[in-house]
C-alpha positions, 0 to 999 in steps of 0.5 A, a space after each residue: 817704152 812700156 806705157 803703164 810703167 812709164 805712167 807709174 814712173 812719172 807719178 813718182 817723179 812728179 811726187 819727188 819734184 813737187 816735194 822739192 818745189 821744182 816746177 817741172 813741165 813736159 817738153 820735147 816728144 812727151 809734150 807733143 804726145 800729151 797735147 796731140 794725142 793725150 797719151 804717150 806717142 807710140 814710137 816714143 822711147 823716153 819721157 822728156 821733162 824740163 825745169 827752170 835752171 834756177 829752181 834745179 841747180 841749187 838742189 841738184 844734190 838733194 835731187 840725186 839723193 831723193 831719186 836714189 832713195 826711191 830706186 831710180 838710177 839718176 845720172 848727171 848730164 854734163 857738158 863740155 870740158 868743164 863738166 857743167 851740169 845740164 840735167 838728169 837722166 832718170 832710169 828705173 826698172 819695174 817688173 823688167 820694164 825700164 823707163 828712161 826719163 830726161 830732166 833738163 834744166 832750161 837756162 835763161 839768156 837774153 829773152 831765151 831759154 836753153 838747154 844743152 842736149 849733149 856733152 858737146 854743148 849743142 843747145 836747144 833754144 826756145 824763146 822765154 816767152 814759151 815757158 815763162 807761163 805754164 798751165 796744168 793739164 790732165 795727162 795719164 791721170 796726173 795734173 802736169 804742167 805744160 807751157 801755156 803757149 804749147 801749141 806755139 811751142 810745138 809749131 816752133 819745134 816741129 813745124 806747122 804740121 805737128 798735129 799730123 801723127 807721122 810727122 814725129 817719126 819723120 822728125 826723129 830721123 833727122 839729125 838734130 842740128 838740121 831742126 835746130 838751125 831754126 832756133 840759131 837763126 833767132 838766137 844769133 842775134 841775142 849773142 848766145 855764144 855757146 852754140 856749136 854745130 
């Protein structure tokens, strides 16, 4: 991913989401890069953003139109046979450099927040406390939200060695189901019924 183009795209996404009062935050590899390195990780191929479902869902049509008006190609992320909307893939090309950003909406269920990361309905699950409170940090010259407990979130997702630079390269090669089985042990006790393997 071309880093300067990614920075430009993030500024544009930030402007659109702020105008629509959608409080987004960094998640996944983008959060890891921001906290660990203060930049986008060299091997990262996309940007990962999250938002709360209750802010996202009522504004889906407005969001799609706003991104289209700013030369993005927004694609609705859907899950399962019902086609339930779970987020937006946002693609934009500037000077031949394509940037892909995934904006996922975290739903609330019995003390957890989750989002579906594929059409089958497989879910990434976080304790709600991890994203209830966000703080602003400076990332790529922009003030962006991150979970207040960002280091705890990263330990929960990547393990206690998330600070080791090579860790992300190993994690990316593992099937997502292996890493997220850790979440399911905790989530099963709260009747999260939609998990599939």
